[in-house]
C-alpha positions as CSV (number, residue, x, y, z in Angstrom):
1,M,0.0,0.0,0.0
2,T,2.8,2.3,0.9
3,I,4.5,1.5,-2.4
4,V,1.4,2.4,-4.3
5,I,1.1,5.7,-2.5
6,V,4.7,6.5,-3.3
7,I,4.3,5.6,-7.0
8,A,1.1,7.7,-7.1
9,S,2.9,10.6,-5.5
10,V,5.7,10.4,-8.0
11,L,3.3,10.2,-10.9
12,I,1.3,13.2,-9.6
13,S,4.6,15.1,-9.1
14,L,5.7,14.3,-12.7
15,A,2.3,15.3,-14.1
16,I,2.5,18.6,-12.3
17,G,6.3,19.2,-12.9
18,I,6.4,18.4,-16.6
19,P,4.0,21.2,-17.7
20,I,5.6,23.6,-15.3
21,G,9.1,22.7,-16.8
22,M,7.9,23.0,-20.3
23,A,6.4,26.4,-19.6
24,Y,9.7,27.5,-18.0
25,R,11.8,26.2,-21.0
26,K,9.4,28.0,-23.4
27,K,9.9,31.3,-21.5
28,V,13.7,30.9,-21.5
29,A,13.7,30.1,-25.3
30,E,11.5,33.2,-25.9
31,S,13.9,35.3,-23.9
32,K,16.9,34.0,-25.9
33,I,15.1,34.6,-29.2
34,Q,14.3,38.2,-28.2
35,G,18.0,38.7,-27.2
36,A,19.2,37.3,-30.6
37,E,16.7,39.5,-32.5
38,S,17.9,42.5,-30.6
39,E,21.6,41.5,-31.3
40,A,20.9,41.0,-35.0
41,K,19.2,44.3,-35.2
42,R,22.1,45.9,-33.5
43,L,24.6,44.3,-35.9
44,V,22.4,45.4,-38.9
45,D,22.3,48.9,-37.7
46,L,26.1,48.9,-37.1
47,A,26.7,47.5,-40.7
48,K,24.5,50.2,-42.1
49,I,26.5,52.8,-40.3
50,E,29.8,51.3,-41.6
51,A,28.5,51.0,-45.1
52,E,27.4,54.6,-45.0
53,N,30.8,55.7,-43.8
54,L,32.5,53.7,-46.6
55,K,30.2,55.2,-49.1
56,K,31.0,58.7,-48.0
57,E,34.8,57.9,-48.0
58,E,34.6,56.5,-51.5
59,I,32.6,59.5,-52.7
60,F,35.2,61.8,-51.2
61,K,38.1,59.9,-52.9
62,A,36.2,60.0,-56.2
63,K,35.7,63.7,-55.9
64,E,39.4,64.2,-55.1
65,E,40.4,62.2,-58.3
66,I,37.9,64.1,-60.4
67,M,39.4,67.4,-59.1
68,A,42.9,66.2,-59.8
69,S,42.0,65.1,-63.3
70,R,40.2,68.4,-63.9
71,K,43.2,70.3,-62.8
72,E,45.5,68.3,-65.2
73,L,43.0,68.7,-68.0
74,D,42.9,72.5,-67.4
75,Q,46.7,72.6,-67.4
76,E,46.9,70.6,-70.7
77,I,44.2,72.9,-72.2
78,K,46.1,75.9,-71.1
79,E,49.3,74.6,-72.8
80,R,47.5,73.6,-76.0
81,R,46.0,77.1,-76.1
82,G,49.4,78.6,-75.7
83,E,50.8,76.4,-78.6
84,I,47.8,77.3,-80.8
85,Q,48.3,81.0,-80.1
86,K,52.0,80.6,-81.1
87,Q,51.0,78.8,-84.3
88,E,48.4,81.5,-85.0
89,A,51.1,84.2,-84.6
90,R,53.4,82.3,-87.0
91,L,50.7,81.9,-89.5
92,I,49.8,85.6,-89.3
93,Q,53.5,86.4,-89.8
94,K,53.7,84.1,-92.8
95,E,50.5,85.5,-94.3
96,E,51.9,89.0,-94.0
97,N,55.1,87.9,-95.7
98,L,53.1,86.3,-98.5
99,E,51.1,89.4,-99.0
100,K,54.3,91.5,-99.2
101,R,55.8,89.0,-101.7
102,S,52.5,89.0,-103.7
103,D,52.7,92.8,-103.9
104,N,56.3,92.6,-105.1
105,F,55.3,90.0,-107.7
106,E,52.5,92.2,-108.9
107,K,54.8,95.1,-109.3
108,R,57.4,93.0,-111.1
109,E,54.7,91.6,-113.3
110,Q,53.6,95.1,-114.3
111,E,57.2,96.0,-115.0
112,L,57.7,92.9,-117.2
113,E,54.4,93.6,-119.0
114,R,55.7,97.1,-119.9
115,E,59.0,95.8,-121.0
116,L,57.3,93.1,-123.1
117,Q,55.2,95.8,-124.8
118,D,58.4,97.8,-125.5
119,I,60.0,94.7,-127.0
120,E,57.0,94.0,-129.2
121,K,57.1,97.6,-130.5
122,Q,60.9,97.2,-131.3
123,K,60.2,93.9,-132.9
124,E,57.6,95.4,-135.2
125,E,59.9,98.2,-136.1
126,L,62.7,95.7,-136.9
127,E,60.4,93.6,-139.1
128,K,59.4,96.7,-141.0
129,L,63.1,97.6,-141.5
130,H,63.9,94.0,-142.6
131,D,61.1,94.0,-145.1
132,Q,62.3,97.3,-146.5
133,E,65.9,95.9,-146.8
134,M,64.7,92.7,-148.6
135,V,62.6,94.8,-151.1
136,E,65.6,97.0,-151.8
137,L,68.0,94.0,-152.2
138,Q,65.6,92.2,-154.5
139,R,65.3,95.4,-156.6
140,I,69.1,95.7,-156.8
141,A,69.9,92.0,-157.5
142,S,66.9,91.4,-159.7
143,L,66.3,88.1,-157.7
144,S,63.5,87.0,-155.4
145,K,64.3,85.9,-151.9
146,E,63.9,82.2,-152.7
147,E,66.0,82.4,-155.8
148,A,68.8,84.1,-153.9
149,K,68.6,81.4,-151.1
150,Q,68.8,78.5,-153.6
151,R,71.8,80.1,-155.5
152,L,73.7,80.6,-152.2
153,L,73.0,77.1,-151.0
154,S,74.1,75.6,-154.3
155,E,77.4,77.5,-154.2
156,M,78.0,76.5,-150.6
157,E,77.2,72.8,-151.3
158,K,79.7,72.7,-154.2
159,E,82.4,74.2,-152.0
160,L,81.6,71.8,-149.1
161,V,81.7,68.7,-151.3
162,A,85.1,69.6,-152.6
163,E,86.4,70.4,-149.2
164,K,84.9,67.2,-147.8
165,A,86.4,65.0,-150.5
166,A,89.8,66.6,-150.0
167,L,89.6,66.1,-146.2
168,I,88.6,62.4,-146.6
169,R,91.5,61.8,-149.0
170,E,93.9,63.5,-146.6
171,Q,92.7,61.6,-143.5
172,D,92.7,58.3,-145.4
173,Q,96.3,58.9,-146.5
174,K,97.3,59.8,-142.9
175,A,95.5,56.7,-141.5
176,K,97.3,54.4,-143.9
177,E,100.6,55.9,-143.0
178,T,100.1,55.9,-139.2
179,I,97.8,52.9,-138.5
180,T,100.4,50.2,-138.8
181,K,102.9,52.2,-136.7
182,D,100.2,53.1,-134.1
183,A,99.0,49.4,-133.8
184,K,102.6,48.2,-133.3
185,E,103.3,50.8,-130.7
186,M,100.1,50.0,-128.8
187,L,100.7,46.3,-128.9
188,S,104.3,46.7,-127.8
189,Y,103.2,49.0,-125.0
190,A,100.5,46.5,-123.8
191,I,103.0,43.6,-124.0
192,Q,105.7,45.5,-122.1
193,K,103.3,46.6,-119.5
194,C,101.9,43.1,-118.9
195,A,105.1,41.0,-118.7
196,A,104.5,37.4,-117.7
197,D,106.7,34.5,-116.7
198,H,106.0,31.3,-118.5
199,S,106.9,28.1,-116.8
200,Q,106.4,24.9,-118.7
201,E,104.0,22.5,-117.0
202,T,105.5,19.0,-116.5
203,T,103.8,15.6,-116.0
204,V,105.7,14.7,-112.9
205,S,105.9,16.0,-109.3
206,I,108.6,15.1,-106.7
207,V,107.8,14.5,-103.0
208,A,110.8,14.7,-100.6
209,L,111.1,12.0,-98.0
210,P,112.7,12.4,-94.6
211,N,114.7,9.2,-95.1
212,D,114.9,6.2,-97.5
213,E,113.2,4.0,-94.9
214,M,110.0,5.8,-95.7
215,K,110.0,4.2,-99.2
216,G,109.3,0.8,-97.7
217,R,106.5,2.1,-95.6
218,I,104.9,3.8,-98.7
219,I,105.1,0.5,-100.6
220,G,103.6,-1.5,-97.7
221,R,103.3,-5.2,-97.3
222,E,103.1,-6.8,-100.7
223,G,102.7,-3.4,-102.2
224,R,99.2,-2.8,-100.7
225,N,99.9,0.9,-99.7
226,I,101.2,2.0,-103.0
227,K,98.5,0.1,-104.9
228,A,95.8,1.8,-102.7
229,L,97.3,5.3,-103.3
230,E,97.6,4.7,-107.1
231,T,94.1,3.3,-107.3
232,L,92.5,6.2,-105.3
233,T,94.4,9.0,-107.1
234,G,95.1,7.6,-110.6
235,I,98.7,8.7,-110.3
236,D,101.7,6.5,-110.9
237,L,104.2,6.4,-108.0
238,I,107.8,5.9,-109.1
239,I,110.0,4.7,-106.2
240,D,113.5,4.1,-107.6
241,D,117.1,4.7,-106.5
242,T,116.6,8.5,-106.2
243,P,117.6,9.2,-102.6
244,E,114.9,10.5,-100.3
245,A,112.4,11.3,-103.1
246,V,109.3,9.8,-104.7
247,V,108.2,10.8,-108.2
248,L,104.5,11.2,-109.0
249,S,103.7,10.7,-112.6
250,G,100.4,11.6,-114.3
251,F,99.1,13.9,-117.1
252,D,96.3,15.4,-115.0
253,P,97.7,18.2,-112.8
254,L,94.6,18.1,-110.5
255,R,95.1,14.4,-109.7
256,R,98.8,14.8,-109.3
257,E,98.3,17.7,-106.8
258,V,95.8,15.6,-104.8
259,A,98.3,12.7,-104.7
260,K,101.2,15.0,-103.7
261,I,99.2,16.6,-100.8
262,A,97.9,13.2,-99.6
263,L,101.4,11.6,-99.7
264,E,102.9,14.6,-97.8
265,K,100.2,14.3,-95.2
266,L,100.8,10.6,-94.8
267,I,104.5,11.2,-94.4
268,D,103.9,13.8,-91.7
269,D,101.4,11.6,-89.9
270,G,103.6,8.5,-90.0
271,R,100.7,6.1,-90.1
272,I,100.5,4.6,-93.6
273,H,97.9,1.9,-94.3
274,P,95.0,1.7,-96.9
275,A,92.3,3.2,-94.5
276,K,94.6,6.1,-93.6
277,I,95.5,6.6,-97.3
278,E,91.8,6.8,-98.2
279,E,91.2,9.4,-95.4
280,M,94.2,11.5,-96.5
281,V,93.2,11.4,-100.1
282,E,89.8,12.8,-99.1
283,K,91.4,15.6,-97.1
284,A,93.7,16.4,-100.0
285,K,90.7,16.7,-102.3
286,E,89.1,19.2,-99.8
287,E,92.4,21.1,-99.6
288,V,92.6,21.3,-103.4
289,E,89.0,22.5,-103.6
290,N,89.9,25.3,-101.1
291,T,93.0,26.1,-103.2
292,I,90.8,26.3,-106.4
293,K,88.5,28.8,-104.6
294,E,91.4,30.9,-103.4
295,E,93.0,31.0,-106.8
296,G,89.7,32.1,-108.4
297,E,89.4,34.9,-105.9
298,R,93.0,35.9,-106.5
299,A,92.5,36.0,-110.2
300,V,89.4,38.1,-109.8
301,L,91.1,40.5,-107.4
302,E,94.2,40.7,-109.6
303,T,92.2,41.6,-112.8
304,G,89.7,43.9,-111.0
305,V,86.7,42.0,-112.3
306,I,83.7,42.3,-109.9
307,G,80.2,40.9,-109.7
308,L,81.0,37.3,-110.8
309,H,78.9,34.4,-109.6
310,P,80.7,32.3,-107.0
311,D,80.5,29.2,-109.2
312,I,82.2,31.1,-112.0
313,V,85.0,32.2,-109.6
314,K,85.4,28.6,-108.7
315,L,85.7,27.5,-112.3
316,I,88.3,30.3,-112.9
317,G,90.4,28.8,-110.0
318,K,90.1,25.4,-111.5
319,L,92.0,26.6,-114.5
320,K,95.1,26.6,-112.3
321,Y,95.2,22.9,-112.9
322,R,94.5,23.1,-116.6
323,T,97.1,23.5,-119.3
324,S,96.8,24.4,-123.0
325,Y,99.8,23.4,-125.1
326,G,101.8,23.4,-121.9
327,Q,100.6,26.9,-121.0
328,N,98.8,27.4,-117.6
329,V,95.3,28.5,-118.6
330,L,94.7,30.5,-115.4
331,N,97.9,32.6,-115.9
332,H,97.0,32.9,-119.6
333,S,93.4,34.1,-118.8
334,I,94.8,36.7,-116.3
335,E,97.3,37.9,-118.9
336,V,94.6,38.2,-121.6
337,S,92.4,40.2,-119.3
338,N,95.3,42.6,-118.5
339,L,96.3,42.9,-122.1
340,A,92.7,43.6,-123.3
341,R,92.2,46.2,-120.5
342,I,95.5,48.0,-121.4
343,M,94.6,48.2,-125.1
344,A,91.0,49.2,-124.4
345,D,92.3,52.0,-122.1
346,E,94.7,53.2,-124.9
347,L,91.8,53.3,-127.4
348,G,89.3,54.9,-125.1
349,L,87.0,51.8,-125.0
350,D,85.2,50.0,-122.1
351,T,88.0,48.7,-120.0
352,K,85.6,46.8,-117.6
353,L,84.1,44.9,-120.5
354,A,87.5,44.1,-122.0
355,R,89.1,42.7,-118.8
356,R,85.9,40.8,-117.9
357,A,85.7,39.1,-121.3
358,G,89.5,38.5,-121.3
359,L,89.3,36.7,-117.9
360,L,86.3,34.6,-119.0
361,H,87.3,33.8,-122.6
362,D,88.7,30.3,-121.7
363,I,86.3,29.4,-118.9
364,G,85.0,26.4,-120.9
365,K,88.4,24.7,-120.4
366,A,87.6,24.2,-116.8
367,L,84.8,21.8,-117.9
368,D,85.8,20.4,-121.3
369,H,87.0,17.2,-119.6
370,D,83.5,16.7,-118.1
371,M,81.2,18.0,-120.9
372,E,80.8,17.4,-124.6
373,G,81.8,20.2,-127.0
374,T,84.6,22.6,-127.6
375,H,85.7,24.9,-124.8
376,V,84.1,27.9,-126.6
377,E,80.7,26.2,-126.7
378,I,81.0,25.0,-123.1
379,G,82.1,28.5,-122.0
380,V,79.2,30.2,-123.7
381,E,76.7,27.7,-122.2
382,V,78.1,28.3,-118.7
383,L,78.0,32.1,-119.0
384,K,74.4,32.0,-120.4
385,K,73.4,29.8,-117.4
386,Y,74.7,32.4,-115.0
387,K,73.1,35.3,-117.0
388,E,76.4,37.0,-117.9
389,N,76.5,40.2,-120.0
390,P,75.6,39.3,-123.7
391,L,78.6,41.4,-124.9
392,V,80.9,39.3,-122.7
393,I,79.3,36.1,-124.1
394,N,79.8,37.4,-127.6
395,A,83.5,38.1,-126.9
396,V,84.0,34.6,-125.5
397,E,82.2,33.0,-128.5
398,A,84.2,35.1,-131.0
399,H,87.7,34.8,-129.6
400,H,88.4,31.9,-132.0
401,G,86.4,33.3,-134.9
402,D,83.4,31.1,-134.4
403,V,81.1,34.1,-134.7
404,E,81.5,37.7,-135.7
405,P,82.5,40.1,-132.9
406,Q,79.8,42.6,-132.0
407,T,82.1,45.1,-130.2
408,L,85.6,46.4,-130.5
409,E,86.3,44.9,-127.0
410,A,85.7,41.5,-128.5
411,V,88.3,42.1,-131.2
412,L,90.8,43.2,-128.4
413,V,90.2,39.9,-126.6
414,Q,91.1,38.1,-129.8
415,A,94.3,40.1,-130.2
416,A,95.2,39.7,-126.5
417,D,94.6,35.9,-126.7
418,A,96.9,35.7,-129.8
419,I,99.6,37.9,-128.0
420,S,99.6,35.7,-124.9
421,A,99.8,32.5,-126.9
422,S,102.5,33.7,-129.2
423,R,105.0,34.8,-126.5
424,P,108.3,32.8,-126.8
425,G,108.1,29.6,-124.8
426,A,104.4,30.1,-123.9
427,R,103.1,26.9,-125.5
428,R,104.2,23.4,-126.4
429,E,102.4,21.6,-129.1
430,T,103.8,18.2,-128.3
431,L,102.7,18.2,-124.7
432,E,99.2,19.1,-125.6
433,A,99.0,16.2,-128.1
434,Y,100.4,13.8,-125.5
435,I,97.9,14.9,-122.9
436,K,95.0,14.7,-125.4
437,R,96.1,11.1,-126.2
438,L,95.9,10.2,-122.5
439,Q,92.5,11.8,-122.1
440,N,91.2,9.9,-125.1
441,L,92.5,6.7,-123.5
442,E,90.5,7.3,-120.3
443,E,87.4,8.3,-122.3
444,I,87.5,5.0,-124.2
445,A,87.7,3.0,-120.9
446,D,85.0,5.1,-119.2
447,S,82.6,4.5,-122.1
448,F,82.1,0.8,-121.1
449,D,79.3,-0.2,-118.8
450,G,80.3,-1.2,-115.3
451,V,83.5,0.9,-115.2
452,E,83.7,3.0,-112.1
453,K,86.8,5.0,-112.9
454,S,89.9,4.7,-115.1
455,F,93.4,6.2,-115.0
456,A,96.0,6.5,-117.7
457,I,99.4,5.9,-116.1
458,Q,103.0,5.0,-117.0
459,A,103.1,7.9,-119.5
460,G,100.2,6.3,-121.4
461,R,101.6,2.8,-121.6
462,E,99.0,1.5,-119.1
463,I,95.3,2.1,-118.5
464,R,94.2,1.0,-115.1
465,I,90.4,0.4,-114.9
466,V,88.5,0.0,-111.6
467,V,85.1,-1.8,-112.2
468,K,82.0,-2.0,-110.1
469,P,82.0,-5.5,-108.5
470,E,78.2,-5.8,-108.5
471,K,78.1,-5.3,-112.3
472,I,81.3,-7.0,-113.5
473,S,82.1,-10.6,-112.5
474,D,85.6,-12.1,-112.6
475,D,84.8,-13.8,-116.0
476,Q,83.4,-10.6,-117.4
477,M,86.7,-8.8,-116.4
478,T,88.6,-10.8,-119.1
479,I,86.1,-9.9,-121.8
480,L,86.1,-6.2,-120.7
481,A,89.9,-6.0,-120.9
482,R,89.8,-7.6,-124.4
483,D,87.1,-5.2,-125.6
484,V,88.9,-2.1,-124.3
485,A,92.2,-3.3,-125.9
486,K,90.4,-3.8,-129.3
487,R,88.7,-0.4,-129.0
488,I,92.0,1.3,-128.3
489,E,93.7,-0.4,-131.3
490,A,90.8,0.7,-133.6
491,E,90.5,4.3,-132.5
492,M,94.0,5.5,-131.4
493,D,97.5,5.9,-132.8
494,Y,100.2,5.3,-130.2
495,P,103.8,4.0,-130.1
496,G,104.6,0.6,-128.7
497,Q,101.8,-1.1,-126.7
498,I,99.3,-0.2,-124.0
499,K,98.6,-2.5,-121.0
500,V,94.9,-2.8,-120.0
501,N,94.8,-3.5,-116.3
502,V,91.3,-4.3,-114.9
503,I,90.8,-4.2,-111.1
504,R,87.8,-5.7,-109.4
505,E,87.6,-5.1,-105.6
506,T,84.9,-6.1,-103.2
507,R,84.7,-4.2,-100.0
508,I,82.5,-5.1,-97.0
509,V,82.1,-2.6,-94.2
510,D,80.3,-3.2,-90.9
511,Y,80.3,-1.5,-87.5
512,A,80.6,-2.9,-84.0
513,K,78.0,-1.2,-81.8
C-alpha cells in the first residue's frame, strides 16, 4: 500500500512538474530569441553605419580624383591654347610675308608687262626695216628671196663637197701611213706593261722523303699501300734509287696535286695503311677545292673583275690545274684580261668589259673534260646559265672566230689571246697532243658499262680500270679487258703497246655497336 502511494505521488509530481518545466523552457527560449533578435538588429544597424561611412569615404576619394583630373586637363588645355596661339602668330606672320611677296610680284609683273610691250614695238619696227631691206635687195639683185637662197645654198654645197672630198683623202692617207705604226706601238706597250713569266708544265711531281726507310712504308706489305694510293688518285708512284724522293707521274695536274698533298700528309702523320690513305686522299681533295676557290678569288682580285657568280669564280680557280699546249690556262686568262684592258684604255674603250671578257674567254676549259663540245661552246653555255652580260658572251664566243665580234672589245680579246699564246716559250704543241692522247685513252675506258673509274698511267703505256664488282664478274673482267684493248687499237694511234689492267675489288664494311 505504501508503495502504491509512493508511486502515485511520483506520478502526480511528474504530471504537475512536466507542464511547469515546459512552460519554463518556453519562457527561457522566448527570452533567448528576443535577445538574438535585438543583437541581430544591433549588428544590422552597425553594418548600415559602416556602409554609409565607406560610401562617404569612396565618394570623397572619387571627388578628389575628379578634381585632380580636372586640374591636369585644365593645365593641358592651357598649354594647348598657348601652342595654338603661337602657331596662329606664326601663320599671321607668314600671311603678312606672303602678302608682301605678292605685292612685289604684282609690281614685277607690271614692269615685265611694260618691258614686253616695248620689246613688241621694237620687234615690229625691226620687221618693217627687214622687209624694206629685202625689197631693196631684190630690186638691186633682180632676184627674189627664194631664188637668192637657192643660189647661195648651191654654191656652198659645191664648196663643201670639194672640201669634204679633200679632207677624206687627206685623212685616209694619214690613216694608212700611221695605222700600222700606231698598232705596233700600242701592242708593244701592252705587252711590255703586262710582262708574264712562262713556266712549262710537266707531267711529274717530286715529293721529298725524310729518309729512305719511308719508301718501304709507302710501298707497304706486298705493295698494298702504293696500290691503294695509285688506285685512289690515278697517279703512278715511281720509287727508284733516287735518294729521299718519290716521283708522282700523271698527265692530270689536278690528280697529281691531290696525290702529292695526300702523300705529304701521310709522311707527316707517319701512319701509312689503306684506310689512312683513303682518309688523307679525301682531305687532300678538300684542300685542293679550297685552293681552287682561293686561286679564283686571287685572279678576280688581280684583274679587278667584280660581280662574278661564286660558281664562275670557282671555275676560274680550277684553270690553275689546266694547261693548253703546256701553258697554264689561269695565268693565260689573267694575262689576256690585263692585255685587253690596257689596249682598251689606250683606245678609249670600255676597260671593264674588255678585262671581264678576257678573264672569262677560256672558262670552258675548266669543264671540257666533263662535258661534250669545244671549250668555246661550253664557256658560252656556262655564261648563259649564270646570266652573264651578252657582250661578254659574244667576246668569248668570237675569240676563236666562231662568230662575228659585235664590239671592239671582243676584237681586243682576240688580239690579247693571240699575243699571250705567241710569247716565246708560252706553249708546247707536243705536250698538248700527248695529254690529249691520255685523255682519249681514259674516255674509251669510261665508255664501257660497269666501269667506275679509269686512270692512264705509265706515260700512257698502261690504262688502269676499276670496275663495279656488283656489275662486272671475274669472268666478265677478261672480256672487258679484251674489248677495251680492241677499241684502243681501232681508235687510237700510239707508239709501242698499251697495257689494259682491270681491277675488281669487293669491300664489305660493318660497324661494332
